C-alpha positions in Angstrom: -4.3 -11.5 -9.6 -2.0 -10.2 -7.2 0.1 -12.8 -5.2 -1.9 -12.1 -2.4 -5.2 -12.6 -4.1 -4.1 -15.9 -5.8 -2.6 -17.1 -2.1 -6.2 -16.3 -0.8 -7.9 -18.2 -3.3 -5.5 -21.2 -2.6 -5.7 -21.0 1.1 -7.8 -24.3 1.6 -5.6 -26.1 -0.5 -2.7 -24.9 0.6 -3.9 -26.0 4.2 -4.7 -29.5 2.9 -1.2 -29.6 1.7 0.1 -28.6 5.1 -2.1 -31.1 6.7 -0.8 -33.8 4.7 3.1 -33.0 5.6 4.0 -30.4 3.2 6.4 -27.8 4.5 5.9 -24.3 3.6 9.4 -24.5 1.6 8.0 -27.4 -0.2 4.7 -25.7 -1.1 6.7 -22.3 -2.2 8.9 -24.3 -4.3 5.9 -26.0 -6.1 4.4 -22.9 -6.8 7.1 -21.5 -7.8 7.5 -24.2 -10.3 4.2 -23.4 -11.6 5.1 -19.9 -12.1 4.2 -18.1 -9.0 7.4 -16.8 -7.5 7.0 -16.7 -3.5 9.2 -17.3 -0.9 8.1 -19.5 2.2 8.2 -16.6 4.3 5.6 -14.3 2.3 3.4 -17.4 2.0 3.3 -18.0 5.7 2.5 -13.9 6.3 -0.8 -14.5 3.5 -1.7 -17.5 4.9 -1.8 -15.9 8.4 -3.9 -13.2 7.0 -6.2 -15.4 5.0 -6.9 -17.8 7.9 -7.6 -14.5 10.3 -10.2 -13.0 7.3 -8.3 -9.8 7.5 -5.1 -8.2 6.1 -2.6 -6.9 8.6 -2.6 -3.1 8.3 0.9 -1.9 8.0 1.8 1.5 9.8 2.6 4.5 7.0 6.1 5.3 6.7 6.9 9.1 7.8 8.1 11.1 5.1 11.5 13.1 5.7 9.7 16.2 5.7 7.5 14.8 7.9 10.4 13.9 10.3 12.0 17.2 10.0 8.9 19.1 10.8 8.1 16.8 13.9 11.8 17.4 15.0 11.5 21.1 14.7 8.0 21.6 16.6 9.6 19.4 19.5 12.4 21.5 19.8 
């Protein structure tokens, strides 16, 4: 499983931990100690995505050749 898939599967348990007062930093430390190396920031991002039920799409980066051709086309 990927980190995202693992966090998604653990989301209900992680939500319960948050309700009991655990911080994202403490949860990230516990997961890291158990072998799943995650930062609190990554954990937060994945938990937000799992709570909405969908992944957040990232815009594709333009390649250098695409940027050059766009620059030439627009003068």
